[in-house]
N, C-alpha and C positions, 0 to 999 in steps of 0.2 A: 807315208804319211795316215794317218786315220782319216776313214772316210763321213760323211755324213749320208742318213738315209730315212725316207720318208718310208713308213708304210703302215698298214691300217695295224688294228692293235687285234692280233690273233691272240694274245694270251688275257688281254683284257685288263690289264694292269689300269693305264691310260681312262679307258672309256668309266671306270671307278672314281679316277679321281675326277672327273666332269664331272658323275651323278652327285658324289660330294661336295662337290659346289654348290652344283643348282638346288641340291636338298636344301646346305643353309643357306643362301640366297633367301627361298620361300619360308625357311622353318623360321628363321630367328623373328623377323616382323611379325610372321600371323603369329606366334605364340603372345608376343604383346600385347598386339592386337583385342586376339579373339579370348585371351586368357579370362573367365569366365570372372564377374564383378558384382558386387552387391550394388545393386541401387540404392541409394540412402536419400530419404525428401529432405530438403531444406524444411531443418526444423523453425525458422521465420513464417515457411509456408504453412506449415502443422499449427504455428501459434494464432494465424488468420484466420484459423477457422477452428478456433476453442470456444465455444459458446461457454459462457457462467448462466443463464438461464434454461433450464432442461426442460423436455417435452414442449417446444413452440416448435415453431415451424421453421424459425429460422434455425434452432438445435438441431432438424434435421435435414435442413438442407447443409450444414455445414459439415454434420456427421456424412454425410451421401459425400459432398466434395472432400473431405479428406480420406474419404475409401476409394475415389477415383485416384487423387495422384496418388497413392500407394499401392494400386493397381497395375498390375504389369502383364503383359502380352501373353500370351497362351502359349504360343509358339514360341516367344524369346527362350523361355527357359527349354524346350527342345535344341532352338538352336546352338546355343549355346554346349547343352552336351556332345550333338552330332559335332561342331568342333572342336571341343575338345577330345571326344576320341579321333577323328583325326589328325590332331594335331599328336594324340599318343601314339599311333600307328606310324608316323613320319618320323619320328623320335627315334622310336625301336629301328625303324629299317636305316635311318642316317648309323645308330650303332653299332648296326649288322654291316657295312658299307665300310664302316672303319675299320673292325676287327681284319675283317678279308681284306683289306689294306696292308695291314700290319702285319699278312701274312705271306705278303708276294716279297720272291728274291729274297727272304732272308737268310735264306744259305749262300747266295750267291755273294750275298753283301757279306756275310762271316763267314769266307770260305777259308775253311781248315782242314786240311786233310788227315792229323791225326784223329780229328773226332772223328771224322768221316770211315775212318776205317776203324777205328777204336782200339787205337796203338798207341804208346806211351811213346812221350815228345825223344825220350832215349832209347826205342826197338831198333835194330840195325836191321838190313836190307832183306834178311834171313826171316825175317819175324815179317816183316810187315807184306813179302809176297807170300806167306802161306797163309796170313790174313786175307790177303786179296783174292787167292786161291775159295779159300773157304768161302766168302760172301759173293764170288763173282759166281760158285756152283748154287747158290741159293736166288739170285736178284738178275741172273741171268735168261735174256728175253725169251729162248730156247725151252727156258723151262718151266715148268707150270706154274709155281711161285714168283715165276719173273716180273720184275718191275724197269724197265728201258728206262724211264727216266733217273732213278736210284741207281742203277745200271753204270750211267753217263757220269753222276757223280763220282763213283767209285776207282771208273777207268782214269779220270783225270784225277783223283787227288792220289792215286798208284806214280802217275807220271811226274806229280808234282814232288813225288819221294825220293823217286830211284831214275828219273833223267836230267841230267842237271839241266838243259834250255828251259824243258817245265820248269826246275825248280828255280832258275834264275828269272823267269818271269814270275811264278808267284811270290818268289818275294820281294822283287821290284815292283809289280805291277796289281797285284791282290789277283790275280786268274795262270790257271795254268798257261793258257794260250796267248799270252798277251796285249800288250795294248791293244782295246777291245772302240768299234766304229761308237762315235755317237749317235743314237738315234730320239726320232723324233716319232711319239707315236700317235695317229690320231685318234681323237678321241672317241671314235665310231668302233665295233667290233667288226672282223672280216666277213661276218655272215650276213650284214649288210648289202655287202657288193656280190655278194657269190649268186651266180647266174641261177638257183633255184630257188633263190628268194626274193629276188626282182619283181613277182606281178602281187606280194604280197608288200612290199616293201612300198612299190607306188601305188597301191591300192590305201595305205594307212598317208601317203602324203596326199593323196588328191579328197580322203575323206577330212582331214584336218583344215587344209589349205585352199581347198576349190570348195569346198561344202562347210564344213564347221563356223569359218573363220568369214565366211561371206552373209550366214545366216546367224549367228553373232551379230555382227555390226548392223544389220537389216534388223532386226528384234531393239535392239539399243534405240536405233534412229525412227522406228516406227512410232515408239513411246514418248520418246524425246519430244518428236518434234509435236505434240499433240500440247505443249505442255509450254505458259510462254514463262519468262523470267522469275514470275512469281509464285509457278507451278497450279497455276489457273489454264485452265482447257482452252485452248486457241479458237474453236466453235465459239465457248463461252464469250469469249472478247470480243469475236464479232459478234454478237448477241446485243450486248454492251452496247455498241456501234449505233446497230442498227437504230434499236430504241432510242437513244438518247440525241440519235440526229433525227428523229423521228416526231419527238415532244422534248422540246427544247425548255420548256416549263413545267417541269415535272413534280406531281406535289409527293408526300411521303408516303403515302401508299399505293403510290403508282412504282415508286423505287423501289418497296417491300413487295412489289409484287415482280416486278423485272430480277429481283433478287432471288426468289423464290424458283424465278424459270431456269433458273444456270443448270448448266448441265451437266456440272458435278452432282446431280443429284437425280440423275437419271441413269438407270440399269443400266443400257446399252454403250454410255459412256464411261463409266461406271461402277466393276465388276464389285467392288463393297458395298453398294445400296443394295438392303434385304425390301425383297417382297413376300408377303406372308397373306397366306389366306383369310388371317383375320382382320386385314386391312377392309376390309368390305364390307365389312359390319361397326369395326371403331372411328373410320374415319367420317361417315357420314352423320355418324353421331356426334362427331367431333365437333363437323361442323354447323351443325346444328344451332353450337352455342356461342357461334362465333358469328358478331354481326357485319356487314361490310366487307364481305369477304372476296365480293365478285365473282361471283359464280358465275352468272351471265354472261362475263365477258368472252365473247367467243375468238379475238386473238390470239393465233398459234406464236409463240406457244403455252400462252397463260393458259389456256382451256385445257393441256394437257392434264392427265391424270397425275405422273410427276409431279406436276405444277403444281398443281391445287395439295395436293399431299403436303410440299413442302409449305405452301404458303401456312395452309395453315393449322400445320406444325410453327410455324415461325408466329404464328399470330397468335397460338395459342402459348406460346414461352413470354412473350410480349403481357400474357393479361395473367401468365404464374397460375395457368389453370395445371393441374395435375390429371397426369396422366397412365397409361398401366405401365407397369412397370418394367417388363421384361417385353414390351412389343413396341407403343409409339414412341413412350419415353426414350427408348436406343436409338430411334430416331430424330428425336429431337435433338439430343444429346448429339450428333455425327451432324446434324445441318450446321447448329451454333456451333460446332468449331470451326466447320468451314465459313462462316459468315465474314470474321475477319478480313482472311483472305479476299475474298469475292467486293469488300467494300473498297479494300484498298484500289484494286483492277479497276473496279468503276470510277474511282477520284481519276486515275490517270487517264483515263477515256477522254473522261470529262475534258481536261486541259486539253489532254490534245485536238479532242474536237474543237476546243478553242480556239488554240495555235491557227490550225485550218482557216478556223470565221475568217482571224485575221489576218492571214495571208490571201483570203479570199478563195481558197480553194472548196468553202461551203457555203450556202446560203445562212443556211442559220448557227445562230448561236446561242448556246445552253447558256441557261440566266444563271445568276449568281446564287439564287435559291434552291438550286436545282443542285448545287454542288454542293452547298451547306447541309440539306436534308437528305443528302446521301453521306454527309461523314455524321451527320446525327444518327442517322441507323447502328454505324455501329455500336457509338454505348449503347443504342440502345439494348442490342440483342448482348452487350455485355451484363448490363444491370438487369436485364428480362422487365423492363417498364414501356407505356408509351411516352411518346412526346410530350402530350400534355401531364405527365405527371410532373408531381412537383423533387426539384433533386434532396428535400429530407427523405422522397420515399426509398433511397438508397440505404437509411440508416435497417439496424434490424427492429421488429418490434414497432415500426411507424407503419402506421395504418392510413388511410384514406379519412378514415371519420377522425383521427384525431389532428388533423393539418389544421381543422377551425379553430385551435386552441391557440396555433403558432400566428395563424393572422386577425387575432384579434387587435384592437384600435389602439390599444395599449401597446404591443409589442412589436407587431407584423414584422416577422422573423420569415423571410421566402428562404435564406440562404446559408449553407452550412458554416461558412464564415461566422456571420450573423450569430447564428448557437454556439460556435467555437466562442466566441469574442463576448458572453455574458457570464456575469458571475455566477457562481457555483451554485449561489444559493438560489438564485433565481430558476438556473436552467432545471433545478433540482423539483423548483414548485411545480414550474411549468410542465416537469414529466411526472409528475406524484401519480400520478394512476401506474405508473413499472414499478416493477419490485424493485428490490438492491441488486437484481441480479441483473436484470434486463436494463437496468442502467447503467452498470458493471459494461455491457455488451456496446451500450450504444457510445459510451466516451471513447471506448476502446477500437471501434470503426472509425468513428469521428478524429480522432486524431493520427489515423493514418492515411488520410484526405489530403490531395495534395495543394498547395497554397501557391500561384506563378507571379512572378515580379519581371517585368522585361523593361528594359531602355534600350530608346530607341534611336539612333544615330543614321543622319543620312547624308552622304559626299558624292562628289563627283572624280573618281579615280584618275590618278595618270593627269589631272589637269593643274594649271597654276593657280588658281581660287576655286581648292579641291571643293568648299563650301558655298559657293557661288552653283548655283544652279539655270542652264541656259535652256533654251528648246532645242531639244532634240539629242539633249546630252545624256549618256549611259550614267544613271542614279541607282548608286547603292547603298540598300538600306541593312545598318547591323544592327540585328535581334540579338541583345544580351538575356537570355532569360535564367532564371537562379528561383529552384524550386527548394520550399520548403515544405514542413507537412502541419496542417493545425494544430499540431502539440504546443506549437507555442503559444497559442494562446488560450491551452487547457492547463498549465502550468503542472502541477505536484498529479495533473488529475489524468496524465495520459501517461508515456512511457519514461518518465523522469521519476517516476514512482519508485519506479526499481531499481534506479541509480543512485535515488537517495537512501533506500535501503543500503545496497551494499557499501556505500561513504559512511554507512555510519557506524563502523567498528575501527574505520582507522583513524589514528593518531591525530590531534590535533596538531602536532609540531611538524608529520610528514605531511600534510596540508599544506602549510605557511610556507616549506620548503619546495614544495610544485608549484605553488602560485608565484615564489620569485623567481624559480625556472622558469614559469610561464612570462612572466615582466623581460627577462632579461631576452629569452628567443623574440619579443618584441622588438624592443628597441636594437636589437640586432638586425630583427629584418627592415624596420624605418631606418639603419645604419645604409645597408643593403642599397634599398631606395633612393638615400638623398645621393650613394656615389654615379647612378647614371650607369650611362655606356662609356666603353671603353677608350674610346677615343677623343672623351672632352681631355681640354690642355688643362694644367695642373694650377697655370693663371689665372685663366678666368674661374675655377672657383677659390682661389682667395679673395679675388676681387669682388664674388657674389657674396661671400661672407661676411665682410667688411662693407658691407653695403647693408646686408639684409640686418646686421646688428645695430648699423646707425638709424635703420629706419625704426626696430621695435624702441628705442632712445626716443625720437621723435614723435614715438606714437604713444608712448604714453599720457601724455596730455593732450587729450585730445580736443581740438575746435570745432564751435561751429559750424567753421565751412566741412570738415571731414562729415561731420556727422549726417550734412546737407547731401554731402556726394556720396556718403555709404548709400541716400535712401533713392537719390540722381539712380545710382546703380542698380538698386533692387526694382525699382520702377522700369528700366532698362530691360532686365531679367525677364519680368513678366511679360512686358509689350514684344519682346523679342520668342517667345514663345519656351522659356527654361521653368519647369515649374515640379514643385514632387508635390504628387496626390496624396490622398493618403491613405488609396488601397497600392500603395508601393510602386508606381510606376512613375518612372521620369522619362520627358521628350523634352530630344536635344535637338536644337534647331542649327541653324547654317550658322544662327550670327552671337552664337559664344564667344567667338573672340574677339568679337569688337569690345562685348561686355568687361572680358578683359581690360584689353586697352584703354577703356573709359575709368573701369579704376585706377591702372596706374596711373591715367592722370589729372585723375582728380585730389588723389594725393600729392601728386608734385603740386598743384596749382594751390592747393592746401599749404605748403608749406611755404614754396614761394611769397605766396600772400600773408603769412607771419611772419616772415623776416624784417630786419629792420638792418640792413647790412648797406654798407657800400655799393656802388657799381660795379666796381671789380671783384669782390667779391660774392654778389650776387652772379657775374657770367664765370666764374671758377666754380661753383654751385652747379649753374647750369651747366655747364661742358659735364661736369660730374655725373650729374643725375639726365642726360642722354646717355654717359656711356654705360651708366648701369642699368640705362632702356636696351640699351642695344646688346648689352651681354645677358640681359634676362630673357629679351628675345631671341638669343642664339642657343641658350640654354633650354628654351622651349621648343625649338624646333627640332632639336638634339634629343630632345625627350620625345618628341612626336616619331621621329626617324626611328629610336632603339623600340618605341610600342609597335612601326609597325613590322618592323625587324623580325618580331617574336610571335609577333603574329603568322609572317610567313612563315617560321620555325614548326610553330604549334601545327599551324594547315598544312604541311609537308609531312608531321610526325604522324596527324591523325589519317591523313590519307594511303602512308605506310602500313598502316595499322588496320584498317577495313574499317567497314561501318560496323558497326556495335549494335545489336539487336536485344540488347539489357541495362535495364533501365531502375523500374519498381517494379515488386508481384502488384497484382489490383487486385481489393478483395470485391471477390466477384462469386458467391458460393451458388448463384446458377447459372454459371460458364461453365463450361465443360472441361477445359483443362486450368492449369495456370494461363494467366494473362501480364504481361510488360506492357507497364505505362507506354503508349506511344501518342505522337503530337502530329497538327498540321498544323505550320506556318505560312500564310501567303498575304495576299494586300490584295484589295477590292477598292473598288469606287463602289460608294452606297448612291452617289444619286445617281449613276446611270444601268445602279446592279450590274455591274461586270468585273468579272477577275483578273487583277492587272500582274501578279505573278504566280506561275504554275507554283499547286504548294508542295512544300516541302516536307517530307517526312521524314521528323525526326524522330528515332529512335534510342535515343542511346544519352537522352538527357536525367542525368543522375543527382548533381546538386549545379554547376554551370554547364552553358552551354550558350556558344555563339553561331549565329546563323545569318546567312549572308544572301541579299534577295535584290536580286538586278532587273530594272525594265527601264525602258527610250523613255527622257521626258518628253510633256505634251510640246507639240508643233508649233502653240502660240501662247504668247503671250499671258502670265495673270497668276491668282493667289488659285492653286488646286488645293484640293481638300482627298485624302485618302485614309485609309482604315488597314490599320496591321490588324490581324486574328490571328491568334492563337485557339486549335478546337481540341479538345482531345480525343479521342477515339476508344478509353475505355466508361469514363467518368459524365455525368451532368453539371452543369451548375460548376462548371473550373474552367473556364473559358474567359479567355482574355481579348478585348477589342479597346485598341488606342489611336486614334485620330491624328493624323500628321499634314502639316501645312507646307506648302510648296509655293516659293514666289519664282517662276519662272523666269527668267529675265530675256532680252533678245540673243538670239547665238552671237558668239564672238566671230566678226568678220574675218576673212579669209585673208595674209600680209601678199598684197601682190609686188613689192617691192623687198628684196634681200639685202641688208645693206651687205651682210661678211661677203658676199659672191663679188662686191663693187672695188674697183680697185681704180685710183687718179693716174694720169698718167703720166705727173712728177715721180711716182713711184717707181711705175715701169720704167721710166727710161735710170735712176738710180739703180736700177737692179739689172741694166744693162751696161752701165759704166765699169760696175764691179764684178761681172761676168768677162765683160773684156779685160778687164785689168790684170785677173790669176787664168792663164790658162790653164786649156785641161793638160797640155804638155811638158808643162812648166818642170824644169829640172829642181833636184833637192840642196842642190847649189843656192840657188837662189834664195829659197826661204831661211838658208843658215844667215845669210847674209844680210838678209831683214832682220832676223832676231838677232843679229849683233850691234 
């Protein structure tokens, strides 16, 4: 029986297979990932920075911003070429190995003695013998032209044609030597384990695993341990903690000074920082033109050279002062690029300090003004404006001298929304000093600004009465944000103008067909909404429909009682706090369910008062109305359960997809790179100037988004006012603030008696009798007798 033996690969066949597999695992994904591709800029981003008015300051800023967006990393081209060269060499090496493997054991796999000896299949033994002697004189190892390997093949071929045993083995097993042992070659060549090569092999192993691998891990750890999750230096985070703990009430300029002292701008912590000889002449000259720079401040590190330089460049950016293009301007772009990440880290540090203060770990509590001033710094850095600047200064070609025309007694326009809601003629007359191209720039940029609306609901989750807030309960505030743009107020002057031009060429019949399709889709969606959850019973649906029809028939002739009831429900809604405001913000408080029940009660009372039937008929109708009310309440509860279930599913899907950081591109011609719209959402107490919930950083607001904030209700009963705030990190004048009122009631008392665990003595006796009657060891025959 053939045996199996393991040996090192002396011929090198198995090692080539191992090398081929290893190369394939590396080359295939590397080719897909590192294959050079052209970086294309989003055309929408290019449109944002296409100015109509030429030879203006805004046009120059847009032109420079477009060049920065299209500019590529100078080392990126070299890295792409190097990666392409290495991939090309790897595939050549891969092809060489494949060719080498194709030659291994080809002769033995296709062993043909006639072909080896060079004789015909019909040759006799005499011809075969003479041919063998002729070839052996040439390839014998003792001859000068000898070849041992080829001579062994000739010998095997001669034996396969002349010896009967060898011929039998060749015909049955494909080899003159008979069945061969199964061999498993280790995928390493034999020279690795040879004694003369042991020193070099051990040296390579030690170099790779004892020196190279630990050095690589240490290098990676030393770099990654310096940064936080937001790629901010941990030393910078400690610096923020120190200053915010030292000065809990910090003004905006003080925040900018701390921002300029970030260690990202110091050469020793960041090798990307450039220190030029020209700084000694250009920076002092720049500092002379900047008032209130805080040069005399002797705090460390606020007085260090890198901090003063970063602060001067930051103040110059907010003042929109032109700088030398190849020196200070490049430094300014780098500092402004880092500002949003650093400010976000500042807000995180402040929220952590507030939590520590509430827990009693630290004595000083940072104020709400400090948090909001820090948030405002981000929008100021993106738009290159000071805190006292008007939101209208974000528009192109609008300067401080022109703002007096907006603040006149006739108009008094202070916000971007007011300007967008103006009639086109009034807006054009207001901006009559602008040329047509400048006016186009203003309208285009104005239409891209965001307009938010929010709906706020409060509830106590996992409680019997979710809309009743008790002392010490966990309140969940759900904030639904809807994002639109100011194009909705501009009409045809905004982006709708282009869509109108595209639709001019369409046929009216096609438009009518599209409208019919849209109407059909809307009706289908309404039918699906009416269906509700799957678990609803069909009988309940039928009864609900009948009751609805009766209600409709009776509601046609409205009585005075019904009109009065409707008026009372409207006043109840106003008293309870359900109101719609002109700015699109709706606040819903805990008493919404009460207004619904009041409506149904008023309708039923109106119907009962208007009826003139006998007492029995009234009783039957009263029973029907009660049943209808019960069915309606059950339907409402099922709809609420279905909505909660869908919210849970959506939350799980969002958690699985991860947190997106793509929303809308910000129009910021003075910012370094492309910036996405981000928002901070939090709840504050304006009376005590304190933060109630940590700010939630919303980074994925495209159209609609739900944000849940949780906090503990006050420990005492009474009415409390809180404010829900939504702040932008990119724009000025787009923030939202809405007050919510909470009626905190007395906390529920913990139950002392548990009736579900109390059992009477009679029930215990009955259970004992039943147990005694039926014995544990009863026979089957007894149960059969009882059954008979």
